[in-house]
Every structure is written in structure tokens, then in C-alpha cells.
C-alpha positions, 0 to 999 in steps of 0.5 A, spaced: 083 304 067 079 298 067 072 300 064 065 297 067 061 297 060 062 295 053 064 301 049 063 302 042 069 305 038 072 306 031 078 303 028 084 308 027 087 309 020 094 313 019 094 319 015 097 326 014 104 326 018 103 318 020 098 321 025 092 316 027 085 318 025 079 315 027 075 312 021 068 309 020 069 302 022 066 300 029 068 295 034 066 294 041 071 294 047 069 289 052 067 291 059 073 289 064 078 291 059 084 295 061 085 301 056 090 307 056 087 314 055 092 317 050 093 325 050 091 326 042 088 332 040 084 335 035 078 330 035 071 330 038 073 323 040 078 320 045 084 316 043 085 310 047 090 304 047 087 297 048 089 290 047 086 286 041 083 280 046 078 285 048 076 288 041 069 285 038 068 287 031 061 291 029 063 293 022 065 287 017 072 288 015 078 285 013 084 283 016 088 289 014 084 293 018 085 289 025 087 282 026 084 280 033 087 273 033 093 276 035 091 277 043 097 281 045 097 286 039 095 293 041 091 298 037 089 305 038 081 306 038 077 312 038 071 313 042 066 318 045 070 322 051 064 321 055 066 313 055 072 314 059 071 320 063 073 319 070 
């Protein structure tokens, strides 16, 4: 799905059993980005998969968190479910 507006998302961290969990670091996914909704459960947020070329940091963080210079790298991000509702 291609998004019509910029959306605020949270980065992922790997936790228990190597599952992805949202953390407190925020990014913007730019409008026009192709996102894929992931069927992850157990969170009030929705998980999406997006290429780094559409990601802009909102929180100051280091390159261990995200390396947006790799344009085709894919990341799992978390956003409010209303942002990706059909």
C-alpha cells in the first residue's frame, strides 16, 4: 500500500525470542512510501515494513539504531493502527 500522508512511527528493537518490539525512537515515513502491513499481534501499534529511503529520523540516535544511508534496506516500524487503515 502507498501512503498518502507522512506518518510517525517507532523503530523496532529485538526482544524476547528474537521478536520485534517497538521502542521509543521516532521516525517519519514520508508520503508516497510503499509500506507492507505485517500481521504481528500483541501490540496496540501496527507493524509495517518500509524501505529506509522513505524514513526520516525524528529522534536523535546513532547508526546502530538505523542506517538510512542504505536506501534499499528494509525496516520493521510501528505506527498507530489508524495510520494504515484501509
